[in-house]
C-alpha positions as CSV (number, residue, x, y, z in Angstrom):
1,M,93.5,52.0,-51.0
2,A,91.8,48.6,-50.9
3,I,91.8,48.6,-47.1
4,A,90.1,52.0,-47.0
5,Q,87.5,50.7,-49.5
6,S,86.9,47.6,-47.4
7,N,86.4,49.7,-44.3
8,S,83.9,51.9,-46.1
9,D,82.0,48.8,-47.4
10,D,81.9,47.4,-43.9
11,Q,80.6,50.6,-42.5
12,K,77.9,50.7,-45.2
13,K,76.9,47.1,-44.4
14,K,76.7,47.9,-40.7
15,H,74.7,51.0,-41.3
16,L,72.3,49.0,-43.5
17,K,72.0,46.2,-40.8
18,D,71.2,48.8,-38.2
19,K,68.6,50.5,-40.4
20,I,67.0,47.1,-41.3
21,E,66.7,46.2,-37.6
22,Q,65.2,49.6,-36.8
23,I,62.6,49.2,-39.6
24,R,61.9,45.6,-38.6
25,K,61.0,46.9,-35.1
26,Q,58.8,49.6,-36.6
27,L,57.0,47.0,-38.7
28,L,56.4,44.7,-35.8
29,E,55.0,47.6,-33.7
30,A,52.8,48.9,-36.5
31,A,51.4,45.4,-37.2
32,I,50.6,44.9,-33.5
33,E,49.1,48.4,-33.1
34,R,47.0,48.2,-36.3
35,K,46.1,44.5,-35.7
36,S,46.5,44.0,-39.4
37,L,49.2,43.0,-41.9
38,T,47.2,44.6,-44.7
39,D,46.9,48.1,-43.1
40,E,48.4,50.8,-45.3
41,K,51.0,51.9,-42.8
42,V,52.1,48.3,-42.2
43,I,52.5,47.8,-46.0
44,L,54.4,51.0,-46.4
45,I,56.9,50.0,-43.7
46,S,57.2,46.5,-45.1
47,Q,58.0,48.0,-48.6
48,E,60.7,50.2,-47.0
49,L,62.1,47.1,-45.3
50,D,62.2,45.3,-48.6
51,H,64.0,48.2,-50.2
52,H,66.7,48.1,-47.5
53,L,67.0,44.4,-47.6
54,L,67.7,44.5,-51.3
55,K,70.3,47.2,-50.8
56,F,72.0,45.0,-48.2
57,Q,72.0,42.0,-50.5
58,R,73.6,44.0,-53.3
59,E,76.3,45.2,-50.9
60,K,77.1,41.7,-49.8
61,R,77.7,40.6,-53.4
62,K,80.5,43.2,-53.8
């Protein structure tokens, strides 16, 4: 059972890494498009990225 749990955890981490990379790209594109790091859309994407980064850090601690 431990092996199945480990595979599940690895899949979660990979999914989170992929999601983080996707959001990072969105953030970069939005910052370039809006020409501002304080634009509302840029901030919202940044907050979403922060959320997923924290989730990833919690998963790594397990």
